[in-house]
N, C-alpha and C positions, 0 to 999 in steps of 0.2 A: 327761345323761350327763357333761357337762363334759369331754369328751375321754377319760374313763376307760372302758376296756373290760374287762369281766369275763366270761369265757367261760361262767360259770354263770348269768348273767342271762338273762331272756327276750329274744326278738328285739325290737329297738327300731325302731318305725315312726313315731316321733314327729316333729313339726315341728322340734324341736331337733336331732334326728339329721339331718334334711334340711339344716338350716342348717349343721351341721358338715361335711357332704359338700360343699356349695357352697363354704364358706369354705376347706376344704382344697384343693379343685381350683383355686380362684382363687389361693390363695397359691402353689401349686406351679407354675402355668402362666401367671400374669398377664403376665409380660414377653413370653413367646412368643405369647400370645393377642393382645396389642396389636400385635405385629409381623405375625402371620399369622392373623387371625380366621377366614378361610374355611377354612384348614387345620384349625383346631381345631373348627369346626362339623362338618367331615367326620370328624374323630377322634371327637367325641362322638356322632355318629350311628352310627358303628361300635360304640362302647361301648353304645349303646342297644339294639343288636340282640339281646343275650342277657345273662343274669347273668354268664356266664363272660367274655364280651367286656368287660363293665364291670369285672370283677375284674382282667382283664389290664391295663386302662388306668388303674387307680386304686391303684397301689402306694403312693402318698403317703398315702391313707386308711388302708390296712393298717398302715403304720408309725405313723401318728397313734394308732391303736388299741393296737398291741402295746407301744409305747414306755411307756405308762402302766400296763401290766399287770405284775403280779408274775411274775417269772421265777425259779423255784426252781433252775434249772440254770445260772444266770449267776453267775460269780465274776470275779475280776480278769483271769483268762486267757480263760475261755470267753465272755466278753462282748466280746472283742477278737480275733475270728477273721475271716479274709478270707471274705466271703460273696458269692454271686452277686447277691443283692439283689432279684431279682424272679423267684424260682424257682417256676414253675408248670408244669403238665403239658406245655405246648407250647413250652417253652424247652430242649428236648433234641433232638439230631440229630447228623449226621455232619460231620466235617471231615477233611482230610488234614493230619496233623501234620508238624512240621519234619523228621521222619525219613522221610517218604514213606509212612507207614502210615495207612490209614483207621481212624478212631476214632469211637466213639459216645460222646457226652459232653454236658455243658452247652454251649450254643452261643450265648449272648447275655450280654454283659458290660456293657451300658450303665448298669446300676444297681449294679454291683459296688462294694463298699466294705468297711469293717471294722465288725463289730457282733456281736450275740449269734448263736451258731451256731444257736440254736433258731429264729431268724427265718426262715432258709431252710427249715428243716424244716416249720415251721408254715404258711408260705405255700404250700409244695408240697402238704401233706396237705389243706389247705382247698380247693385247686384240684381235687384228686381227689374230694373230697366233693361239690363243686359240679358237676364233670363227671359224677360218678355220678348225681346227682339229675337232670341233664339227659338222661341215658341211661335214666332211670326205674328205676334200681337202688334197692332198698329200703334203709332205714337199717341194717337188719341186715347186708345185703351190704356196704354202705359201711364199716360197723364191722369187717367181716372183712377187707377188702382193704387198708385203710389200714395196719394193722400189718405187712403184707408189706413195705412201703417202709421203715417205721421200724426194724423188726427187721433188715433187710438193711443199713441205714445203720449201726446200732450194731455189727453183726457185722463189717462191713468196717473200721470204726474200730478195733475190738479187734484184728483181724488186723494192721493197720498198727502198732498200739502194741506188739504182742508179737513180730511177725516182721519189721517194716519193709517196705520195698519199695514205698512209695507212688509214688515217681517212675517206677518201671517198670510200674506197674499201669495198664491201660486196657482198655476193652471194645472188642474188635476181631473180625475175621472168624474167628480160630482159637479164641476162647473164648466165643462167644455162639451162641445158636440162636433159633429161633422168630422173633417179630416184629422184634426188634432186629437179628438176623442178616440178615433180609430187607432192612431199611433200609440196612444196610451194603452188601449186594450190589447194591442198586439204585443206590447212590452210585457203586459201582465201574464201572457201565455208562456213567456220564457222562464227558464228555470236554471238554478245553479247546477243541478245534477247534469243537465244537458250540456251546459257550457264546459263543465269539468270533463265530461266524457269526450268532448271534441278536442280537448287540449292535452289530456293526460292518459296514461296507461297504468294498469295495476302492476305494482312491483311487490310481490308478496302481499302483505297487509297494508301497504302504503301506496300512495300515488307518486308518479314521476312524470315529468313533462314528456310528451310524445316526440320522438324524433321527426324532423321535417325540414323543409327548405328554409324556414324562418326561425329555426331553433339551432343554437350553437352551443355545444358543450364547452365548458370553460376549463382551461388549465388551472392547476392548483393555485398558482400565484394570483391569477385574476379572480378566481372564486373567493379566495380569502379577502381580497380587497372589497369585493361586493358584499360579503357577509359583514365585514367590519363597518362598511357604510350603512348597511341595514340596521345594525345596532345603534349607530348614531341617529338614524332616522327615527327610531322608536322614541327617542327623547324629544322629538319635535311634535309629537302628537299632543295636542292640548289635554290637560288632565281631565277636563269635563267631557272629552270625546273618547276616552279609553274604555275598552271592553273589560269589565271586571272579571269575566270568566275566561278570557282569552290569554294564552301565554305567548302568542305570536311566534311559536316555534317554527323554524324553517324546515321544509321537507325536500325542496329541490330549488335550484337556481340555474338559469340558462341565459345566454345572450339571445336577443330577439331581433326581429327585422324592423323595418321602418314603420312609421305610423301615419303615412299619408303624404300628400303633396307638400305640406308645410314643414315636415320633419326629416327630409332627406339628409343623410349624413350624420344624424344625431345618434350617438351610442345609446343603447337601451338594453335593459335586462328584464326578465320575468322571474318573480320569486313566488314559490308556492308555500303557503304557511298554514298552520293549524287554524281551523275556524273557531266559532263560538263554542263548539263542543267537539268531542272526539268522533262524532258521527261521520261516516264515510263521505257523505255529500255536503259537508259543511266546510270543506277546505276553501281557502281564499287565494286568488291570484293577484299579485301586486305588479303594477308596471313601475319600473324605475327608469326614467327617461331623462336624458340631459336637457336642462333648460336652455331654450334658445334666446337670443337677444330679441326682446320684444320690438316689433316694428315701430310703435309710437315712441319708444325710448330713443330712437335715432334722431328725433326732431324736437323732443322736449328738453329744454336747456336747463331746467331747474335741478341743480345737483343734489338738493336736499331729498329729492324723490329717489334717485338711484342709490344714494347713500343710506337710505332707510332699509335696503335689502342686502343681505349677505352675498347673494349671487342670484342668477336667474331661476334656479330651482326654487329658492326661497321666495323670490318675487312671484312666481307662478302660483305657489301654494297660498301665499298671503292674499293674492288677488282673487283666487277662486273662493276663498273663505269670505272675502269682502262682497263678492258679486252674487253669492248664493246664500240664502238665509239658513239653510240646513245642509251644509256641505258634507261630502264624504268623510266619515269619522276616521278613516285610515289615511287621509290626506296629510302629507308631510314633505320633508325635504332632507337632503344629505349631500355629501361631497365624495367624489372619487378622484384621486390625484389632483385635488385642488379645484375641481370643476363641479359646479352645482347641478344636482339632479332633483327632479320632482318625483314624489312617490304617491301613487293613488291606486285604488282598487280597480281591477278589471271587472266591471259589473256585468252580470248576465241580463240586466234589465235596461240596457241602453238600446234605443231604437230611433234612428234618425228620421227626420221628416223627409219623405220621398216626394219630390215635385213632379215626377214623370207623369203621373196621372192627372195632374192639375193643368188643364190645357185651355180652359176658357176663363175670361175675367171674372165671371160670377162664381167660379170655383175657387179662385185665388183670393178674392176679397175677404171672406170670413177668416181665412188663415192669416192674412196680413193684420187683421184686427188683433188676433191673439199674439202675434209676434211683436206688434207695437207695445202691447201691454207687458209682455215678458221683458222687453228691453227697458221699459220704464221701471219695472220692479228691480232689475239688476242694478240700474243706476241709483235708485233711491234707497234701496236696502243697504247699500255699501257703507253709508256713513255710520251705521251702528254696528258693523261687523268687521271693522278694520282699525288700524292705528289712528287715533284721533288727532295726532300731531300732523298727519298728512291732509285730512279733511275734517276740519273742526266746526262744521256747520251742517245744517240740514240740507241735503242735496235738493230735495223736492222744493223747498222754499227758495233756494237759490235759482233753480230753473224757472220757477213761476215768476220770479222777479223780472226776468228778461223776456218771458213768453206771454205773460198776461196782457191781454188786449191786442196782441200782435200775432195771434195764432194763424190767421189767414196769410199774413205776410211770411211767416216761418214756413208754412206748408208750400206756398208758391216758390220760395227760395229753394227748398229741398227738391221740388219737382223739376225746376229748371236745371239744377245741378245734376240730378239723376239722368235726364236726357243727354246733357252735354258730356258727362263723364262716361256714360255707357258708350257713346259714339267714340270718345277718345280711347276707351279700352279696346274697342274693336280695331281701331287703327293701330294701337300699341301692340296688339296680338300679332298683326301682320308684320309689323316692324321687328318684333321679337323673333318670330319664326324665321324671317329672312336673315337676321343677325346670327341666330343659333345654327341654322343649317349651313351657313357660310363661314362657320368657325370664328366668328367675331367676338365670342365671349371667352375671355381668358380663363383657363382652369378646367374647361369642359370641352376643349377642342378634341375632335376625333383624332385617334391615333394615326389615322391616314393623312392628317393635315400637314405633317412634316414640321 
């Protein structure tokens, strides 16, 4: 294949494809694997569990494939859109925005970058086809549900292009129903007091992080580095997002565990700070996590884009502000030992979309409509919430220029890709498991491999 991916080709199960998978993963993660091989063995074992788990953890392979694929929808503007970067079915959920409203939206920005708008759409529809296969849906059913997402995406982009209002649009309690509404309602039942009780203990009249397997007490030298980085972070909070009554005083700081399949080996800390008042239940927990190299950045060759960011922690924070109309007011960035970190609140109001109970096509369809509209909002709102030197045009107008009158063609193109790439992901999963279990991936070989 020589790195070229054609969605019309038959599924590739060759040894050359396996070599490409191994090479791509090694190139993407070699530095982190050398630093934390055990963490990456754990990551790869999670990826080995199912084709979907493999797909979630191998965004770099997806971009290696699509970067060399012809994209008839990409022009000078539509190839330079703020994208989420790892848009799959499990990267949606709730958060509380800066206005205090519960919102259902994209909820992971570690891979966010600028690139083809189609990359987000294609990565998502492939994940739906893959999930549909794992739910034993027929190819006919998958071919019927994927357009529900694509058509909703295009419809919402058109509404923004003709009527405006992207900054004010969000999926919330008063304009959703069904599964998405239930996710929001469950998030509403959560509380800061309950979250703090699960993470902290009383230490006199103060809180302190509870000891546990994912909590690491810091030596004095490391603690001082983290505290110094925290004070630098405070200067990255935009003036219009600062809390007037909050002094941001630190109560405790610890090292913390990993943050999922995508973040193996990335150093992370948790910082407990004073909340909006001195009330016992108003304390705030911050996540301080090393920024990873965004998967799309490995194939985007425009140096002006990466040069716009100080480091990947900065890139993550800037991208999240671009893609969310009312982002976390505590979002910011810092450096520790010259490495970029992203800082954000650990919110009690996050609640991920759970697909387990969605088993029939008629249950999935209304959810896909909402997710298509949420994706459109993220793409279109970004031009007004980020550096205008990177995107100096109205994203919705640029998208409609290439989509208008060709909607059916675009939907068909996405459906064909979804079928093809889901089949390839299933084959890739098998090739990956074979390579991993036989110690073909340098850096995570078993200690018994010799």
